[in-house]
N, C-alpha and C positions, 0 to 999 in steps of 0.2 A: 309153083315153087320157084324160089329164086336161089340160085347157087352161084356165088361169086368165086372165081378161080384166079389165083395169082401164081405165076410160075416164074421163078428166078430166071434172069436173062440167060444164064448158062444152059438152061434146059428147055427153053422155048421151042427150039427146033425138034426136040425129041418127043414132044407130046402134042396130042390133039385136044384142045380145050372143048370142042363140041363132044368128043367121045367121053372125056371125064365128066362133063355135065350130064350127059345122057345116062351114064352108068350110075352116078350119084342120085339122079332123079329116080331111076328104076329101083334103087335100094330103098329110098324113102317111101316110094309107093308100096313096095313089098312089105315094109314095116308099118304101113297104114299111117304115115305121118300126115299131119294136117296139110291141106292144099296151100295154106298160107305160110307154110314153113320156109325158112331161109337158113342157109348155112354158108360157110366159107371154106375153101380148100386152098392151101398154100403148099406148093411143091418147091422143095428146096434141096440143099445138099447136106453133107455130113456135118460140116462145121456149125451151121445154123441150128440143125436139129439137136446136135450135141449140147450147144449152149442152152437151148430151150429145155432140154431134158435135165440139165444141171440146175437151172434156175427154178423150174417148176416141180421137178420130181426128186431133186437131190442126187441124181445119177449122172456122173460125169463121163458119159459115153454116148455114142450115137444110138439111135433107135430107128425103127421103121416108120411108126406113126404115133402121133400125139393127138389126143382129143381134148379140146377145151370146151366142155359142155356149159351151157348157160342154165342148166338145171342142176342145182347143187344139193347134194345130200349132206346134211350135217348131223353129227351125233349130238343128241341132247339127253344126257344121262343114259338111261337104258333104251330110250326111244330114238328113232331116226325121223327127222322132219325133212320134208321136201320144200325147198325154197325155189319158187319159179319166178323168173323175170317176167314182167308183163309184156304184152305184145307191143310192137313199135307203134309209132304214131299212125302209120298207115294200116294197122291191124295185123301185120304179119308177125310171125313168131320165129325169132332167131334162135335156132337150136344150139349154135356154137360154131367152133372153128376146128378144122383138121389140118395138121401139118404132116406132110409125107416126105420122107427122104427118098428122092429118085435113085441115088446111087445105092442105098440100102435095098430098095426094091429090086434093083438089077442084080445085086449079089444074091438075094434070096430066091429070085426066079431061077438063077443058075443052080443054086443049092437044091431047090425042090424039083428041078427038072421040068418046069413049065414056062410058058411064054410070059414076057413082062406084063402084057395086058392082064393076064390072069392074076399075077401078083398084085398089080395095082388095084384090081377089082377086089381082091381079098382084103387088102389094107383099107380100102374105102368102106367095105362092109363092116369090118371090125371097128373102124373109127366111128362110123355112123351109129352103130349099135351102142357105143359108149355115149355118144351125144344124146341118144334116146334113153339113157339110164341103165343100160345093161352093164354088167360087171363080172369079172372072172376071179374075184378074190376067194370065193368059196367054191369048192369042187362041184357042188350041185349046180350052182349058177354058171360055172365055166362050161359044164357039159351042155346045159341048155343053150348058152350063147354059141358054142361051137356047132351044135346041131343046126341052129337057125342060120348061122353063117354059111354052112354047107348047102342048106336049102336055097338060100338066096343066090349063092354062087352057081348052082344048077340052073336057076331061072335066068341068069345072065349069060349062059353059055353062047347063045347066038351073037352076043356083042363081043365075045372074046376071040373070035376067029379072025 
């Protein structure tokens, strides 16, 4: 699995790229993602994520994580069709990109009373699940997604200390 990580220069000293990559890889394995899967993670600040949230979701406010999946679900009348991008030239399957606001993760870690690593892991899990097609628009789907997120978070506990 290939996981590209980009961290804005203001946050490079705050985070460990190997730790982020390891956690993302463990999440993909827990979700049975293809071994040829690829994804990108971009760690940024409030201004950039607010801009992306405004442009792509129409919400002019910062958020914690954005997922840009390369698996698109489109409504086609009453049916939903899945459009999948083909594998890259080397046969790998690019799942998509995650954008995480480090300042928002720090705020939420304090609000929820847990370490920053746990909050980052929680955001990575949530984002990866969106890349893999999970959704929380319907209550039943939200419950399923949240239960799976908690299972994966429990699996990651050794990496969060």
